[in-house]
C-alpha positions in Angstrom: 0.1 0.0 0.2 1.3 3.5 -0.9 1.5 5.7 2.3 0.7 9.0 0.8 -3.0 10.3 0.5 -4.5 10.9 -2.8 -7.7 12.4 -4.1 -10.1 10.8 -6.2 -10.1 12.5 -9.5 -11.9 11.4 -12.5 -9.3 10.6 -15.4 -6.6 9.6 -13.1 -4.6 6.5 -14.2 -4.0 4.0 -11.3 -1.7 1.3 -10.8 -3.1 -2.0 -9.3 -0.7 -4.7 -7.8 -1.5 -8.2 -8.8 0.3 -11.4 -7.7 3.8 -12.3 -8.9 5.2 -8.7 -9.0 2.7 -7.9 -11.8 0.7 -4.6 -12.2 -2.6 -3.6 -14.2 -3.8 -0.1 -14.8 -7.1 1.3 -14.2 -8.8 4.8 -14.8 -10.9 6.7 -12.4 -14.4 7.5 -13.9 -17.4 9.5 -12.5 -19.6 8.1 -9.7 -16.7 6.4 -8.0 -16.1 4.1 -10.7 -13.0 2.5 -12.5 -12.4 1.0 -15.8 -9.5 -1.7 -15.6 -7.4 -2.1 -18.8 -6.1 -5.4 -20.3 -2.5 -4.1 -19.9 -0.2 -6.1 -17.4 3.4 -5.4 -16.8 5.6 -7.6 -14.9 7.6 -5.1 -12.8 6.8 -2.1 -10.6 9.8 -0.2 -12.1 8.0 -0.6 -15.9 5.4 2.3 -15.8 4.0 2.7 -19.3 2.9 5.8 -21.1 -0.8 6.6 -20.3 -1.7 6.8 -23.7 -0.4 3.4 -24.2 -2.7 2.2 -21.2 -5.9 3.9 -22.3 -5.6 2.4 -25.8 -5.8 -0.9 -24.4 -9.0 -3.0 -24.0 -11.2 -2.3 -21.0 -11.9 -5.7 -19.2 -14.3 -4.2 -16.7 -16.0 -1.2 -15.3 -17.3 -1.2 -11.7 -17.9 1.1 -8.6 -15.3 1.0 -6.1 -14.9 2.5 -2.5 -13.4 6.0 -2.6 -10.9 5.1 0.1 -9.2 2.6 -2.1 -7.9 5.7 -3.9 -7.9 8.2 -1.0 -5.8 5.8 1.2 -3.3 5.2 -1.6 -4.1 1.3 -2.2 -4.1 1.8 -5.9 -1.4 4.3 -6.6 -2.2 7.4 -9.0 0.4 7.4 -11.7 -1.1 9.9 -14.0 -3.9 11.8 -15.3 -5.9 12.3 -18.6 -8.9 14.4 -18.8 -11.9 12.2 -19.6 -13.6 13.3 -22.9 -17.4 13.5 -23.4 -17.0 10.8 -25.9 -15.2 8.7 -23.2 -17.8 9.4 -20.4 -20.7 8.5 -22.9 -19.0 5.2 -23.5 -19.0 4.3 -19.8 -21.1 1.3 -19.8 -24.6 1.3 -17.8 -25.3 -0.8 -14.8 -28.4 -2.6 -13.5 -30.3 -3.0 -10.4 -32.8 -5.8 -9.7 -35.2 -6.1 -7.0 -34.8 -8.8 -4.4 -38.4 -9.8 -4.2 -39.1 -9.8 -7.8 -36.8 -10.8 -10.6 -38.6 -9.3 -13.3 -38.2 -5.9 -11.7 -35.0 -4.5 -13.1 -33.6 -1.0 -13.8 -30.7 0.0 -16.2 -29.0 3.2 -15.4 -26.4 5.5 -16.7 -24.0 7.7 -14.8 -25.6 10.6 -16.3 -28.9 9.9 -14.3 -30.7 8.4 -17.3 -32.5 5.2 -16.3 -35.3 3.0 -17.6 -37.2 -0.1 -16.5 -35.8 -3.1 -18.2 -36.4 -6.9 -18.6 -33.9 -9.2 -16.9 -32.8 -10.4 -20.4 -31.6 -6.8 -21.2 -29.4 -6.8 -18.0 -27.3 -9.8 -19.5 -23.6 -8.8 -19.5 -24.1 -5.5 -17.6 -22.5 -5.1 -14.1 -24.9 -5.0 -11.2 -24.7 -1.7 -9.2 -22.2 -2.8 -6.5 -19.4 -1.4 -5.0 -16.0 -3.4 -4.8 -13.3 -3.3 -2.2 -9.7 -3.7 -3.0 -9.2 -7.3 -2.5 -12.2 -8.6 -4.3 -11.4 -6.5 -7.3 -7.9 -7.9 -7.3 -9.3 -11.4 -7.0 -11.5 -10.7 -9.9 -8.8 -9.6 -12.0 -6.7 -12.6 -11.1 -9.5 -14.9 -11.8 -9.9 -13.2 -15.5 -6.3 -13.9 -16.2 -6.6 -17.5 -14.9 -9.8 -18.1 -17.0 -11.6 -18.9 -13.9 -15.1 -17.7 -12.9 -15.1 -15.3 -9.9 -17.6 -16.1 -7.1 -18.9 -12.4 -6.9 -19.2 -11.9 -10.4 -21.3 -14.9 -10.7 -23.4 -14.1 -7.7 -24.2 -10.6 -9.1 -25.2 -11.6 -12.4 -29.0 -11.1 -13.4 -31.5 -13.4 -12.2 -33.4 -14.6 -15.3 -36.2 -16.9 -13.7 -37.5 -18.1 -10.3 -35.6 -21.2 -10.9 -32.2 -19.5 -10.3 -30.9 -21.0 -7.1 -30.0 -17.6 -5.9 -33.6 -16.2 -6.1 -35.3 -15.7 -2.7 -32.8 -18.3 -1.1 -30.7 -17.5 1.9 -29.1 -21.0 1.7 -27.7 -20.8 -1.8 -23.9 -22.3 -2.1 -21.2 -21.8 -4.5 -19.6 -25.3 -5.9 -16.1 -24.3 -6.2 -15.3 -27.4 -8.4 -18.3 -27.2 -10.6 -18.3 -23.2 -10.7 -22.1 -22.8 -10.2 -24.7 -22.2 -7.5 -27.0 -24.6 -6.0 -29.5 -24.8 -3.2 -28.9 -26.6 0.1 
């Protein structure tokens, strides 16, 4: 962890430590979100050019706790102002009612939102806030080609037969990588 305090500023580029002395990079977005780029380096001394990072594919865009940045857990290494085009391309997120799986809302950071069918939420991130460790685990799982428990748990529920629906006794089978009811 970096010892200095930092300010959460949209457009900042951050360095995220992975296992094996590898680093990946992200960019801070409005509404305390981050986009993480498919750009990994194998040494803490190898800091790439910002343009090189932001031209890479984005592997995820999620909400994060502001303190991950302000307490220096992800180090700010640069800044590039977000353009309106980049802001407009930030993917929407969804919410789904706990008591009625058919009650979904898709919303954008600009405040626009609309009611949606669960099928329209496939592939979108559920509105959630990720902590440092869960986000790093998610990125590590991505590169290992493994499903991430939290990603799977937060996917949209498409039917009342989904084991996650209205069931506090849902369990994750790590070997099969799927949910089941107790």
